[in-house]
N, CA, C and O of each residue as an XYZ file, in Angstrom:
640
protein
N     -59.811     27.556     84.493
C     -60.300     26.185     84.519
C     -61.779     26.188     84.897
O     -62.170     26.751     85.920
N     -62.594     25.551     84.055
C     -64.021     25.463     84.313
C     -64.444     24.005     84.334
O     -64.318     23.291     83.339
N     -64.945     23.578     85.480
C     -65.489     22.231     85.600
C     -67.002     22.373     85.590
O     -67.589     23.008     86.465
N     -67.620     21.771     84.586
C     -69.060     21.930     84.382
C     -69.845     20.850     85.118
O     -69.341     19.756     85.372
N     -71.083     21.178     85.452
C     -72.002     20.236     86.091
C     -72.394     19.149     85.096
O     -72.627     19.419     83.918
N     -72.461     17.917     85.593
C     -72.818     16.770     84.760
C     -74.331     16.580     84.784
O     -74.943     16.530     85.851
N     -74.926     16.476     83.602
C     -76.356     16.196     83.499
C     -76.586     14.708     83.750
O     -75.775     13.875     83.345
N     -77.678     14.379     84.410
C     -77.988     12.982     84.701
C     -79.338     12.598     84.103
O     -80.214     13.438     83.899
N     -79.478     11.301     83.829
C     -80.737     10.751     83.333
C     -81.791     11.040     84.398
O     -81.540     10.748     85.567
N     -82.948     11.593     84.065
C     -83.621     11.610     82.769
C     -83.514     12.917     81.993
O     -84.392     13.192     81.175
N     -82.502     13.725     82.201
C     -82.371     14.994     81.472
C     -82.518     14.732     79.969
O     -81.781     13.913     79.420
N     -83.455     15.412     79.293
C     -83.702     15.145     77.866
C     -82.512     15.434     76.952
O     -82.451     14.880     75.855
N     -81.570     16.274     77.359
C     -80.407     16.546     76.508
C     -79.596     15.268     76.265
O     -78.914     15.147     75.247
N     -79.672     14.320     77.197
C     -78.932     13.065     77.052
C     -79.564     12.120     76.033
O     -78.923     11.178     75.569
N     -80.818     12.376     75.692
C     -81.545     11.522     74.741
C     -81.722     12.185     73.380
O     -82.437     11.673     72.518
N     -81.071     13.316     73.196
C     -81.179     14.063     71.943
C     -79.900     13.895     71.130
O     -78.819     14.210     71.627
N     -79.994     13.404     69.886
C     -78.788     13.317     69.055
C     -78.149     14.703     68.889
O     -78.840     15.703     68.690
N     -76.833     14.735     68.976
C     -76.088     15.998     68.909
C     -75.854     16.430     67.461
O     -75.732     15.607     66.554
N     -75.797     17.737     67.281
C     -75.567     18.333     65.964
C     -74.067     18.395     65.663
O     -73.262     18.601     66.572
N     -73.688     18.220     64.398
C     -72.274     18.367     64.037
C     -71.806     19.809     64.259
O     -72.594     20.752     64.182
N     -70.540     19.953     64.529
C     -69.924     21.271     64.667
C     -69.485     21.702     63.275
O     -68.612     21.082     62.667
N     -70.094     22.764     62.782
C     -69.851     23.212     61.406
C     -68.614     24.097     61.285
O     -67.896     24.040     60.286
N     -68.365     24.931     62.328
C     -67.222     25.855     62.287
C     -66.579     25.896     63.665
O     -67.251     25.754     64.687
N     -65.275     26.090     63.674
C     -64.548     26.242     64.935
C     -64.634     27.717     65.327
O     -63.960     28.569     64.747
N     -65.460     27.995     66.303
C     -65.707     29.357     66.780
C     -65.109     29.507     68.184
O     -64.697     28.513     68.781
N     -65.056     30.714     68.712
C     -64.623     30.877     70.105
C     -65.485     30.066     71.078
O     -64.972     29.554     72.073
N     -66.782     29.945     70.802
C     -67.664     29.155     71.671
C     -67.286     27.669     71.637
O     -67.330     26.992     72.665
N     -66.919     27.167     70.463
C     -66.496     25.764     70.343
C     -65.172     25.566     71.086
O     -64.986     24.548     71.752
N     -64.266     26.514     70.980
C     -62.991     26.422     71.714
C     -63.242     26.390     73.228
O     -62.596     25.626     73.946
N     -64.172     27.211     73.710
C     -64.512     27.206     75.140
C     -65.138     25.870     75.544
O     -64.843     25.332     76.612
N     -66.008     25.341     74.673
C     -66.632     24.043     74.938
C     -65.575     22.964     75.104
O     -65.620     22.196     76.065
N     -64.622     22.895     74.177
C     -63.572     21.874     74.253
C     -62.738     22.054     75.522
O     -62.410     21.072     76.188
N     -62.396     23.286     75.858
C     -61.651     23.552     77.098
C     -62.442     23.058     78.300
O     -61.886     22.409     79.185
N     -63.734     23.361     78.337
C     -64.577     22.907     79.449
C     -64.672     21.385     79.497
O     -64.636     20.800     80.580
N     -64.792     20.738     78.342
C     -64.845     19.276     78.302
C     -63.567     18.667     78.880
O     -63.620     17.744     79.692
N     -62.429     19.191     78.455
C     -61.140     18.662     78.932
C     -60.968     18.945     80.427
O     -60.550     18.063     81.177
N     -61.283     20.160     80.865
C     -61.178     20.494     82.292
C     -62.082     19.592     83.129
O     -61.690     19.151     84.209
N     -63.285     19.318     82.635
C     -64.257     18.537     83.407
C     -63.903     17.056     83.450
O     -64.150     16.401     84.463
N     -63.336     16.517     82.385
C     -62.968     15.095     82.384
C     -61.659     14.847     83.139
O     -61.363     13.714     83.520
N     -60.880     15.908     83.353
C     -59.573     15.773     83.999
C     -59.742     15.712     85.519
O     -59.258     16.575     86.252
N     -60.424     14.697     85.956
C     -60.714     14.472     87.371
C     -60.564     12.976     87.606
O     -60.996     12.185     86.768
N     -59.966     12.563     88.718
C     -59.767     11.131     88.952
C     -61.062     10.325     88.801
O     -62.118     10.724     89.291
N     -60.957      9.199     88.122
C     -62.096      8.312     87.935
C     -62.944      8.619     86.725
O     -63.915      7.910     86.462
N     -62.609      9.653     85.981
C     -63.369     10.005     84.781
C     -62.598      9.568     83.541
O     -61.427      9.905     83.372
N     -63.280      8.804     82.669
C     -62.627      8.295     81.464
C     -63.044      9.066     80.219
O     -62.232      9.267     79.316
N     -64.302      9.501     80.159
C     -64.796     10.206     78.984
C     -65.963     11.093     79.338
O     -66.634     10.890     80.351
N     -66.200     12.084     78.489
C     -67.279     13.040     78.729
C     -67.733     13.621     77.398
O     -66.933     14.195     76.659
N     -69.018     13.469     77.096
C     -69.555     14.035     75.858
C     -70.166     15.401     76.135
O     -70.536     15.711     77.267
N     -70.265     16.209     75.091
C     -70.777     17.578     75.239
C     -72.190     17.601     75.804
O     -72.515     18.475     76.608
N     -73.042     16.650     75.398
C     -74.405     16.688     75.925
C     -74.459     16.368     77.417
O     -75.443     16.697     78.079
N     -73.426     15.738     77.951
C     -73.392     15.489     79.392
C     -73.174     16.770     80.192
O     -73.400     16.795     81.401
N     -72.739     17.822     79.522
C     -72.655     19.128     80.188
C     -73.680     20.095     79.593
O     -73.571     21.311     79.753
N     -74.681     19.531     78.902
C     -75.816     20.320     78.440
C     -75.680     20.966     77.084
O     -76.483     21.834     76.740
N     -74.683     20.572     76.293
C     -74.466     21.169     74.976
C     -74.675     20.088     73.911
O     -73.954     19.090     73.890
N     -75.643     20.281     73.042
C     -75.994     19.271     72.035
C     -75.146     19.393     70.770
O     -75.677     19.514     69.667
N     -73.830     19.359     70.940
C     -72.893     19.381     69.813
C     -72.010     18.148     69.864
O     -71.761     17.596     70.936
N     -71.530     17.711     68.684
C     -70.756     16.466     68.579
C     -69.289     16.690     68.953
O     -68.461     17.029     68.108
N     -68.992     16.494     70.234
C     -67.613     16.562     70.730
C     -67.552     15.782     72.028
O     -68.524     15.723     72.782
N     -66.390     15.181     72.281
C     -66.174     14.562     73.585
C     -64.713     14.686     73.980
O     -63.836     14.907     73.145
N     -64.477     14.538     75.275
C     -63.116     14.540     75.817
C     -62.865     13.194     76.474
O     -63.799     12.442     76.751
N     -61.583     12.895     76.724
C     -61.245     11.620     77.355
C     -60.030     11.780     78.254
O     -59.231     12.705     78.110
N     -59.923     10.846     79.184
C     -58.832     10.812     80.154
C     -58.555      9.340     80.449
O     -59.085      8.777     81.407
N     -57.723      8.731     79.620
C     -57.447      7.296     79.714
C     -55.953      7.075     79.881
O     -55.154      7.509     79.051
N     -55.587      6.405     80.949
C     -54.179      6.044     81.158
C     -53.230      7.220     81.110
O     -52.122      7.099     80.588
N     -53.647      8.365     81.648
C     -52.792      9.542     81.643
C     -52.816     10.327     80.345
O     -52.138     11.347     80.222
N     -53.590      9.860     79.377
C     -53.730     10.562     78.098
C     -55.026     11.363     78.121
O     -56.116     10.805     78.246
N     -54.889     12.671     78.000
C     -56.022     13.592     78.049
C     -56.209     14.191     76.661
O     -55.243     14.642     76.047
N     -57.448     14.201     76.159
C     -57.665     14.759     74.828
C     -59.132     14.959     74.515
O     -59.988     14.889     75.397
N     -59.409     15.209     73.242
C     -60.767     15.481     72.776
C     -60.843     15.142     71.298
O     -59.825     14.947     70.634
N     -62.066     15.075     70.797
C     -62.308     14.934     69.364
C     -63.627     15.635     69.051
O     -64.585     15.567     69.822
N     -63.653     16.304     67.914
C     -64.838     17.006     67.428
C     -65.410     16.210     66.258
O     -64.664     15.713     65.415
N     -66.723     16.093     66.211
C     -67.437     15.364     65.161
C     -66.936     13.929     64.984
O     -66.662     13.500     63.863
N     -66.817     13.189     66.089
C     -66.313     11.822     65.972
C     -67.309     10.887     65.290
O     -68.523     11.000     65.459
N     -66.752      9.967     64.517
C     -67.527      8.916     63.862
C     -66.749      7.621     64.040
O     -65.548      7.568     63.777
N     -67.435      6.583     64.486
C     -66.793      5.264     64.578
C     -66.642      4.727     63.159
O     -67.622      4.609     62.424
N     -65.412      4.403     62.782
C     -65.156      3.903     61.424
C     -64.773      2.428     61.403
O     -64.750      1.802     60.343
N     -64.471      1.870     62.584
C     -64.096      0.462     62.622
C     -64.249     -0.067     64.035
O     -63.937      0.621     65.007
N     -64.735     -1.304     64.139
C     -64.765     -2.031     65.409
C     -64.434     -3.480     65.112
O     -64.654     -3.965     64.002
N     -63.905     -4.167     66.113
C     -63.657     -5.593     65.972
C     -63.530     -6.229     67.345
O     -63.312     -5.553     68.350
N     -63.671     -7.536     67.358
C     -63.526     -8.277     68.595
C     -64.732     -8.078     69.506
O     -65.758     -7.519     69.118
N     -64.563     -8.562     70.733
C     -65.665     -8.545     71.675
C     -65.101     -8.450     73.083
O     -64.103     -9.091     73.411
N     -65.745     -7.649     73.902
C     -65.381     -7.591     75.319
C     -66.660     -7.469     76.133
O     -67.643     -6.873     75.694
N     -66.624     -8.042     77.317
C     -67.714     -7.922     78.270
C     -67.081     -7.407     79.542
O     -66.208     -8.062     80.112
N     -67.513     -6.233     79.997
C     -66.895     -5.659     81.182
C     -67.803     -4.662     81.868
O     -68.796     -4.203     81.306
N     -67.439     -4.341     83.094
C     -68.200     -3.383     83.878
C     -68.124     -2.008     83.228
O     -67.055     -1.551     82.824
N     -69.273     -1.366     83.138
C     -69.330     -0.033     82.553
C     -70.170      0.850     83.464
O     -71.166      0.414     84.042
N     -69.747      2.082     83.575
C     -70.482      3.069     84.344
C     -70.572      4.347     83.534
O     -70.064      4.422     82.415
N     -71.221      5.354     84.105
C     -71.419      6.604     83.382
C     -71.648      7.728     84.384
O     -72.367      7.561     85.369
N     -71.033      8.862     84.122
C     -71.225     10.027     84.993
C     -72.681     10.477     85.009
O     -73.131     11.069     85.990
N     -73.417     10.210     83.949
C     -74.820     10.606     83.864
C     -75.762      9.573     84.476
O     -76.973      9.785     84.528
N     -75.207      8.459     84.935
C     -75.949      7.423     85.644
C     -75.147      7.089     86.909
O     -74.563      6.010     87.003
N     -75.117      8.005     87.876
C     -74.227      7.854     89.027
C     -74.438      6.547     89.794
O     -75.563      6.118     90.050
N     -73.312      5.940     90.148
C     -73.284      4.738     90.989
C     -73.937      3.510     90.372
O     -74.284      2.576     91.095
N     -74.110      3.486     89.075
C     -74.664      2.316     88.395
C     -73.579      1.709     87.510
O     -73.118      2.337     86.557
N     -73.188      0.509     87.828
C     -72.182     -0.219     87.052
C     -72.788     -1.552     86.640
O     -73.290     -2.306     87.474
N     -72.733     -1.835     85.335
C     -73.282     -3.083     84.816
C     -72.344     -3.663     83.774
O     -71.665     -2.939     83.045
N     -72.323     -4.979     83.724
C     -71.542     -5.685     82.717
C     -72.185     -5.412     81.359
O     -73.364     -5.694     81.146
N     -71.384     -4.856     80.442
C     -71.894     -4.405     79.149
C     -71.009     -4.939     78.033
O     -69.782     -4.890     78.116
N     -71.650     -5.449     76.992
C     -70.908     -5.987     75.844
C     -70.586     -4.863     74.866
O     -71.452     -4.066     74.502
N     -69.333     -4.816     74.453
C     -68.853     -3.839     73.462
C     -67.863     -4.547     72.545
O     -67.405     -5.650     72.843
N     -67.544     -3.913     71.445
C     -66.421     -4.375     70.629
C     -65.144     -4.138     71.435
O     -65.067     -3.169     72.190
N     -64.156     -4.995     71.289
C     -62.903     -4.817     72.015
C     -62.093     -3.659     71.439
O     -61.458     -2.904     72.175
N     -62.124     -3.530     70.118
C     -61.342     -2.498     69.431
C     -62.298     -1.522     68.752
O     -63.305     -1.925     68.171
N     -61.972     -0.242     68.832
C     -62.750      0.777     68.112
C     -61.800      1.823     67.554
O     -60.768      2.137     68.147
N     -62.178      2.349     66.405
C     -61.425      3.440     65.763
C     -62.421      4.546     65.427
O     -63.479      4.301     64.849
N     -62.050      5.783     65.808
C     -62.901      6.951     65.608
C     -62.126      7.990     64.809
O     -60.940      8.214     65.048
N     -62.808      8.620     63.860
C     -62.228      9.750     63.126
C     -63.032     10.994     63.432
O     -64.253     10.945     63.588
N     -62.329     12.108     63.515
C     -62.969     13.400     63.734
C     -61.973     14.489     63.393
O     -61.057     14.280     62.598
N     -62.158     15.654     63.998
C     -61.231     16.759     63.759
C     -60.804     17.372     65.088
O     -61.418     17.138     66.129
N     -59.733     18.165     65.024
C     -59.274     18.906     66.190
C     -59.680     20.373     66.036
O     -60.394     20.724     65.096
N     -59.234     21.219     66.944
C     -59.612     22.633     66.913
C     -59.000     23.405     65.742
O     -59.399     24.538     65.475
N     -58.044     22.805     65.049
C     -57.479     23.423     63.844
C     -58.171     22.921     62.580
O     -57.802     23.310     61.472
N     -59.172     22.059     62.745
C     -59.879     21.500     61.603
C     -59.154     20.344     60.944
O     -59.567     19.875     59.884
N     -58.070     19.877     61.563
C     -57.295     18.763     61.004
C     -57.908     17.437     61.437
O     -58.355     17.275     62.572
N     -57.916     16.481     60.486
C     -58.451     15.161     60.803
C     -57.590     14.472     61.847
O     -56.361     14.499     61.776
N     -58.250     13.856     62.814
C     -57.539     13.055     63.812
C     -58.211     11.691     63.907
O     -59.396     11.541     63.610
N     -57.435     10.712     64.324
C     -57.924      9.356     64.533
C     -57.582      8.944     65.948
O     -56.451      9.119     66.403
N     -58.556      8.399     66.636
C     -58.349      7.802     67.950
C     -58.711      6.334     67.824
O     -59.690      5.988     67.162
N     -57.932      5.470     68.451
C     -58.240      4.050     68.401
C     -57.705      3.373     69.644
O     -56.797      3.877     70.304
N     -58.275      2.234     69.952
C     -57.775      1.493     71.095
C     -58.584      0.252     71.373
O     -59.669      0.034     70.833
N     -58.005     -0.550     72.241
C     -58.638     -1.785     72.709
C     -58.973     -1.627     74.183
O     -58.540     -0.676     74.835
N     -59.742     -2.560     74.692
C     -60.046     -2.554     76.120
C     -60.783     -1.295     76.522
O     -61.767     -0.907     75.891
N     -60.297     -0.655     77.586
C     -61.003      0.515     78.116
C     -61.049      1.669     77.114
O     -62.043      2.394     77.064
N     -60.001      1.854     76.320
C     -60.014      2.916     75.308
C     -61.085      2.624     74.253
O     -61.845      3.516     73.876
N     -61.143      1.389     73.781
C     -62.171      1.004     72.821
C     -63.567      1.169     73.393
O     -64.475      1.641     72.708
N     -63.735      0.781     74.645
C     -65.025      0.921     75.329
C     -65.417      2.394     75.428
O     -66.558      2.754     75.137
N     -64.470      3.250     75.840
C     -64.760      4.675     75.997
C     -65.159      5.304     74.659
O     -66.111      6.083     74.611
N     -64.456      4.984     73.582
C     -64.774      5.558     72.274
C     -66.217      5.230     71.879
O     -66.949      6.094     71.397
N     -66.615      3.981     72.088
C     -67.978      3.578     71.749
C     -69.005      4.224     72.684
O     -70.069      4.659     72.243
N     -68.679      4.282     73.965
C     -69.571      4.871     74.971
C     -69.856      6.338     74.655
O     -71.009      6.769     74.672
N     -68.801      7.103     74.365
C     -68.988      8.541     74.104
C     -69.700      8.785     72.776
O     -70.524      9.695     72.679
N     -69.397      7.992     71.757
C     -70.117      8.144     70.487
C     -71.593      7.794     70.658
O     -72.449      8.420     70.032
N     -71.905      6.798     71.498
C     -73.309      6.512     71.812
C     -73.981      7.744     72.417
O     -75.089      8.105     72.020
N     -73.312      8.393     73.378
C     -73.881      9.608     73.992
C     -74.247     10.628     72.925
O     -75.321     11.228     72.978
N     -73.365     10.827     71.965
C     -73.590     11.842     70.938
C     -74.764     11.492     70.023
O     -75.295     12.358     69.328
N     -75.163     10.224     70.028
C     -76.340      9.786     69.261
C     -77.602      9.790     70.117
O     -78.678      9.430     69.638
N     -77.475     10.202     71.394
C     -78.634     10.253     72.281
C     -78.898      8.963     73.033
O     -80.021      8.718     73.476
N     -77.852      8.119     73.184
C     -77.990      6.843     73.892
C     -77.101      6.827     75.133
O     -76.056      7.477     75.181
N     -77.541      6.071     76.132
C     -76.706      5.820     77.306
C     -76.440      4.323     77.372
O     -77.172      3.528     76.783
N     -75.390      3.946     78.091
C     -74.944      2.558     78.035
C     -75.997      1.554     78.485
O     -75.996      0.418     78.010
N     -76.889      1.939     79.382
C     -77.887      0.960     79.830
C     -78.850      0.570     78.707
O     -79.552     -0.435     78.818
N     -78.889      1.356     77.627
C     -79.705      0.975     76.468
C     -79.210     -0.334     75.864
O     -79.972     -1.030     75.192
N     -77.951     -0.677     76.095
C     -77.356     -1.888     75.530
C     -77.580     -3.127     76.399
O     -77.248     -4.241     75.994
N     -78.137     -2.932     77.583
C     -78.334     -4.044     78.504
C     -79.559     -4.873     78.103
O     -80.457     -4.391     77.413
N     -79.570     -6.131     78.555
C     -80.744     -6.980     78.356
C     -81.931     -6.295     79.028
O     -81.765     -5.582     80.018
N     -83.111     -6.512     78.492
C     -84.307     -5.800     78.928
C     -84.529     -5.855     80.448
O     -84.793     -4.824     81.065
N     -84.424     -7.038     81.052
C     -84.678     -7.160     82.496
C     -83.602     -6.467     83.323
O     -83.902     -5.904     84.375
N     -82.354     -6.499     82.862
C     -81.261     -5.827     83.572
C     -81.419     -4.312     83.432
O     -81.162     -3.568     84.378
N     -81.835     -3.868     82.269
C     -82.071     -2.429     82.043
C     -83.187     -1.936     82.966
O     -83.080     -0.861     83.555
N     -84.245     -2.718     83.089
C     -85.348     -2.354     83.984
C     -84.852     -2.219     85.426
O     -85.229     -1.287     86.137
N     -84.005     -3.158     85.846
C     -83.420     -3.118     87.192
C     -82.573     -1.851     87.366
O     -82.636     -1.203     88.410
N     -81.790     -1.501     86.352
C     -80.963     -0.306     86.411
C     -81.825      0.947     86.552
O     -81.505      1.841     87.334
N     -82.911      1.007     85.797
C     -83.791      2.170     85.881
C     -84.458      2.267     87.256
O     -84.635      3.367     87.780
N     -84.826      1.130     87.839
C     -85.394      1.137     89.207
C     -84.369      1.685     90.203
O     -84.696      2.503     91.062
N     -83.130      1.221     90.072
C     -82.064      1.705     90.972
C     -81.836      3.191     90.801
O     -81.630      3.907     91.780
N     -81.870      3.662     89.558
C     -81.684      5.076     89.276
C     -82.798      5.913     89.915
O     -82.529      6.939     90.540
N     -84.037      5.472     89.753
C     -85.159      6.204     90.353
C     -85.060      6.210     91.876
O     -85.391      7.209     92.515
N     -84.609      5.106     92.459
C     -84.484      5.008     93.917
C     -83.426      5.976     94.459
O     -83.510      6.409     95.609
N     -82.431      6.313     93.629
C     -81.366      7.236     94.048
C     -81.856      8.684     94.063
O     -81.301      9.524     94.770
N     -82.899      8.971     93.279
C     -83.359     10.359     93.141
C     -84.033     10.876     94.397
O     -84.472     12.026     94.434
């Protein structure tokens, strides 16, 4: 079991779009194992590869007792609207009300190269969108209103 260190803003790896995984190699298998081991901790809902310093398109999740991962995820559908508190392991102790679609559906592959679909409403829908944002080089505070985002960045700097 390997629990990896979480990168925090302003680490540039968090602002770099991740590359697709072209082949399932032993290194990719280790990455997925590390992602799952690292997210399998109380209070953690999702974890993208760049949050542990790897710029590849994969994330793991731990929602409602369901633990898993997806490689090369792409959001294929969203609907509805939710406004709720959101936080991030890469932005410690910062929680802000963030607007997201209520429902999200993601397609990707597993370690056998088989297509998988993840979907959900509420926290699952929020997590799918949050982790896919990470893989594009975005963090959730990018979605906040300008003045609230500025406040979040001030709080983040004050924590350092």
